[in-house]
C-alpha positions in Angstrom: 30.4 -48.5 -9.2 33.8 -49.8 -8.3 32.4 -53.2 -7.3 30.4 -53.3 -10.5 33.5 -52.6 -12.6 35.5 -55.3 -10.8 32.8 -57.9 -11.3 32.5 -56.9 -15.0 36.2 -57.4 -15.5 35.9 -60.8 -13.8 33.0 -61.8 -16.1 34.9 -60.8 -19.2 38.0 -62.7 -18.1 36.1 -65.8 -17.2 34.1 -65.7 -20.4 37.3 -65.3 -22.5 38.8 -68.4 -20.8 35.6 -70.4 -21.4 35.5 -69.3 -25.0 39.1 -70.3 -25.6 38.5 -73.8 -24.1 35.3 -74.2 -26.1 37.1 -73.4 -29.4 40.1 -75.5 -28.5 37.9 -78.6 -28.2 36.7 -78.1 -31.8 33.3 -78.5 -33.3 31.3 -80.9 -35.6 29.2 -77.9 -36.9 29.2 -75.8 -40.0 29.6 -72.0 -39.5 26.9 -69.6 -40.8 28.7 -66.8 -42.6 26.4 -63.8 -42.2 26.6 -60.9 -44.7 27.9 -57.4 -43.7 24.3 -56.2 -43.7 23.7 -58.1 -40.4 24.9 -55.2 -38.3 24.6 -56.9 -34.9 26.4 -60.2 -35.8 30.0 -61.2 -35.8 31.7 -64.0 -37.8 30.9 -67.5 -36.6 28.0 -66.4 -34.4 26.0 -69.4 -35.5 27.0 -73.1 -35.5 24.8 -75.4 -37.7 24.2 -79.1 -37.2 22.5 -81.1 -39.9 21.5 -84.8 -39.5 22.7 -85.7 -42.9 26.2 -84.4 -42.0 26.5 -86.1 -38.6 27.7 -89.5 -39.7 27.9 -92.4 -37.3 31.7 -92.3 -37.2 31.5 -89.0 -35.3 29.2 -90.5 -32.7 31.9 -90.7 -30.0 31.1 -87.1 -28.8 27.5 -88.1 -28.0 27.6 -91.8 -27.6 24.3 -92.0 -25.9 22.4 -91.4 -29.1 20.6 -94.5 -30.5 21.8 -95.5 -33.9 18.2 -95.7 -34.9 17.9 -92.0 -34.6 20.0 -91.4 -37.6 17.3 -93.0 -39.8 15.2 -89.8 -39.5 17.8 -88.0 -41.6 17.1 -90.3 -44.6 15.1 -88.5 -47.3 14.0 -88.7 -50.8 15.7 -87.0 -53.8 13.3 -84.0 -53.4 12.5 -83.9 -49.7 9.9 -81.5 -48.3 11.2 -78.5 -46.3 11.8 -79.4 -42.7 11.6 -77.6 -39.3 14.6 -76.0 -37.7 15.6 -75.5 -34.1 17.5 -72.5 -32.7 19.3 -73.0 -29.4 20.5 -70.5 -26.8 22.9 -71.6 -24.1 22.8 -70.4 -20.4 25.1 -68.2 -18.4 23.1 -65.3 -17.0 23.4 -63.3 -20.3 27.1 -62.9 -19.4 28.9 -66.2 -19.4 29.0 -69.4 -21.4 29.5 -70.2 -25.0 27.4 -71.9 -27.7 29.9 -74.7 -28.2 29.5 -75.7 -24.6 26.1 -77.1 -25.5 27.2 -78.7 -28.8 26.5 -82.2 -27.4 23.0 -81.1 -26.7 22.6 -79.8 -30.3 24.0 -83.0 -31.8 21.6 -85.1 -29.7 18.5 -83.1 -30.6 19.6 -82.9 -34.3 19.8 -86.7 -34.5 16.8 -87.4 -32.3 14.4 -85.0 -34.0 16.1 -85.3 -37.4 16.2 -81.6 -38.1 18.9 -78.9 -38.5 19.9 -77.1 -35.4 21.2 -73.5 -35.4 23.3 -72.9 -32.2 23.6 -69.2 -31.6 26.5 -67.5 -29.8 24.6 -64.4 -28.8 26.0 -61.1 -27.6 26.9 -60.9 -23.9 26.6 -58.5 -21.0 28.0 -56.3 -19.6 29.3 -55.0 -23.0 25.9 -55.7 -24.7 22.9 -55.2 -22.5 19.3 -55.6 -23.4 18.1 -55.5 -26.2 21.3 -56.2 -28.1 21.2 -60.0 -27.9 17.5 -60.1 -28.8 18.0 -57.9 -31.8 20.9 -60.1 -32.9 18.8 -63.2 -32.6 16.0 -61.7 -34.6 18.4 -60.6 -37.3 19.7 -64.2 -37.5 16.2 -65.7 -37.7 15.3 -63.2 -40.4 18.4 -64.1 -42.4 17.8 -67.8 -42.1 14.2 -67.4 -43.0 15.1 -65.4 -46.1 17.6 -68.1 -47.1 15.7 -71.2 -45.9 16.3 -73.1 -49.2 20.0 -73.3 -48.4 19.2 -75.8 -45.6 15.9 -77.1 -47.0 14.0 -75.8 -44.0 10.5 -74.3 -43.6 10.7 -70.8 -42.2 7.2 -71.2 -40.8 8.3 -74.2 -38.7 11.0 -72.7 -36.5 11.4 -74.0 -32.9 13.3 -72.2 -30.1 15.1 -73.9 -27.2 17.0 -72.2 -24.4 18.7 -73.1 -21.1 18.5 -70.8 -18.1 19.1 -67.2 -19.4 19.1 -68.7 -22.9 15.5 -69.8 -22.2 14.7 -66.2 -21.2 15.9 -65.1 -24.7 13.9 -67.9 -26.3 10.7 -66.8 -24.5 11.3 -63.1 -25.3 12.0 -64.0 -28.9 8.7 -66.1 -29.1 6.9 -63.0 -27.8 8.5 -60.7 -30.4 8.1 -63.2 -33.2 4.3 -62.7 -33.4 5.1 -59.4 -35.1 7.0 -61.2 -37.9 5.6 -62.4 -41.2 8.5 -64.2 -42.9 9.0 -66.8 -40.1 6.8 -68.5 -37.6 7.7 -70.0 -34.2 5.9 -73.4 -33.9 7.1 -74.1 -30.3 9.4 -73.0 -27.5 11.3 -75.3 -25.2 12.5 -73.7 -22.0 14.9 -75.6 -19.7 15.1 -74.3 -16.1 14.3 -70.8 -17.5 15.4 -67.5 -15.9 12.2 -65.6 -16.5 12.2 -63.1 -13.6 15.1 -60.7 -14.0 13.5 -58.2 -11.6 13.7 -60.3 -8.5 17.2 -60.6 -6.9 18.5 -64.1 -6.7 18.7 -63.9 -2.9 15.0 -63.3 -2.8 14.3 -66.3 -5.0 15.8 -68.5 -2.3 14.7 -67.0 1.1 15.8 -70.2 2.9 19.4 -69.6 1.7 19.8 -73.2 0.4 21.8 -72.1 -2.6 24.9 -69.9 -2.3 24.6 -67.0 -4.7 28.1 -65.8 -5.8 29.2 -62.3 -6.7 28.8 -62.7 -10.5 25.3 -64.1 -10.2 24.2 -61.1 -8.2 25.1 -58.9 -11.1 23.3 -60.8 -13.9 20.2 -58.6 -13.8 22.1 -55.3 -13.3 24.3 -56.0 -16.3 21.3 -57.0 -18.4 18.9 -54.1 -17.8 18.3 -51.1 -15.5 16.0 -51.7 -12.6 13.3 -49.5 -14.1 13.0 -51.9 -17.1 13.3 -55.3 -15.5 9.5 -56.0 -15.3 9.0 -55.6 -19.1 7.8 -58.8 -20.7 10.7 -58.9 -23.2 13.2 -58.8 -20.2 11.2 -60.8 -17.6 8.6 -62.9 -19.6 7.0 -64.1 -16.4 5.5 -60.5 -16.0 3.8 -60.7 -19.4 0.1 -60.0 -19.3 -2.6 -62.3 -20.7 -2.9 -59.9 -23.7 0.8 -60.0 -24.3 0.8 -63.8 -24.2 -2.0 -64.2 -26.7 -1.0 -66.1 -29.7 2.4 -67.2 -28.5 3.7 -70.6 -29.5 3.0 -73.9 -27.6 5.5 -74.3 -24.8 7.3 -77.1 -23.0 8.9 -75.9 -19.8 11.4 -78.4 -18.3 12.2 -77.5 -14.7 14.6 -79.0 -12.0 13.1 -80.0 -8.7 15.7 -78.2 -6.6 16.2 -75.1 -8.8 15.6 -71.7 -7.2 14.2 -70.7 -10.6 11.5 -73.3 -10.6 8.8 -71.2 -9.0 8.9 -68.5 -11.8 8.9 -71.2 -14.5 5.8 -72.8 -12.9 4.1 -69.4 -12.7 4.9 -68.7 -16.4 3.3 -72.0 -17.4 0.2 -71.3 -15.4 -0.1 -67.8 -17.0 0.3 -69.3 -20.5 -2.4 -71.8 -19.7 -4.7 -69.0 -18.4 -4.1 -67.2 -21.7 -5.3 -70.2 -23.6 -1.8 -71.3 -24.7 -0.8 -74.9 -24.9 1.8 -75.2 -22.1 3.3 -78.0 -20.1 5.8 -78.2 -17.2 8.0 -81.3 -16.9 9.8 -81.5 -13.5 13.0 -83.4 -13.4 13.1 -85.1 -10.0 16.2 -84.7 -7.9 17.9 -82.2 -10.2 19.3 -78.7 -9.6 19.9 -75.9 -12.0 22.1 -76.4 -15.1 22.2 -80.2 -15.0 22.0 -80.4 -18.8 25.1 -78.3 -19.1 26.8 -80.5 -16.6 26.1 -83.5 -18.8 27.0 -81.7 -21.9 30.4 -80.2 -20.9 32.7 -80.3 -18.0 33.7 -76.7 -19.0 30.2 -75.2 -18.7 29.6 -72.1 -16.6 27.7 -74.3 -14.1 31.0 -75.8 -12.9 32.8 -72.4 -13.0 30.4 -70.6 -10.6 29.0 -73.4 -8.6 25.2 -73.8 -8.3 24.8 -76.7 -5.9 24.8 -79.4 -8.6 25.2 -83.2 -8.0 28.7 -84.6 -8.3 30.4 -84.7 -11.7 29.7 -88.0 -13.5 26.4 -88.6 -11.6 24.3 -91.2 -13.3 21.3 -89.3 -12.2 22.4 -86.2 -14.1 23.0 -88.3 -17.2 19.6 -90.0 -17.1 17.8 -86.7 -16.4 19.6 -84.9 -19.2 18.7 -87.6 -21.7 15.1 -87.7 -20.5 14.8 -83.9 -20.9 16.3 -83.9 -24.3 14.1 -86.8 -25.5 11.1 -84.9 -24.3 12.3 -81.9 -26.2 12.6 -83.9 -29.4 9.2 -85.4 -28.9 7.7 -81.9 -28.5 9.3 -80.8 -31.7 8.0 -83.8 -33.6 4.5 -83.5 -32.1 4.2 -79.8 -33.1 5.7 -80.2 -36.6 3.1 -79.4 -39.3 3.0 -82.2 -41.8 
């Protein structure tokens, strides 16, 4: 217990420093002010990016975007409601901040031409399962009920998560089948953390990746051992019956990621359940390469996960390729 408390203090301190740095850098987003009735949400929990508000003079923060992508934001005087994307950053349910993937959100917003809602979800150890999932559901419900504010279609929601954020996206997609006021049209999972039950050391029996003290506690902070095989906590353990009717899935994995095996297994289970699912493997990449591209202050650089050197052209190319594939997936699964 003493070690757990020490690691918890370390996590909270590190997260606070990361949050301060993220906020210091500023944002190109709008904030979603949620009403007091949203019990699980705090002010500024959601950062919104809309293509019509991301003018070309702000392009310096994501210079890789083609100028042609902004054309997708053009619309008629009375445009039809459009899809929306909800994003969840990585960090083992404990670290990171939504603004650390702002560059990702801006890129997808412009490339797919749709609004992006970037959620700063509740973190462990203060908020274990299911608090973050309940918060996300409450936000999705609120956005669906007020869809006209952003001219979006609540039955064309997409989810995209990175690492632990991908776990939340997958769990949310499972839960969403019980909803009637919004529909998940697709989920995009980047190097997802889908097996919370298996210790990280057992995911890499060859010892190729150094697992630090904080990483060891991700699962313990998130849920008790007796619950970790539940499908909403570890989606890879979902049964065929539980997977029935879930949204089409794009799973983007990294070749040298110790989480790749569980992602591959999840895709196969989805396919066996009759769900449209595809795995895209990014050659030569390790875990969290997108965050490395997106922000030098991401949790990946704080804890160290065997990534290529900062500024690697390979990381840049892979991140853009992965995000382009994500935008294509959204466009391909948008109902006209």
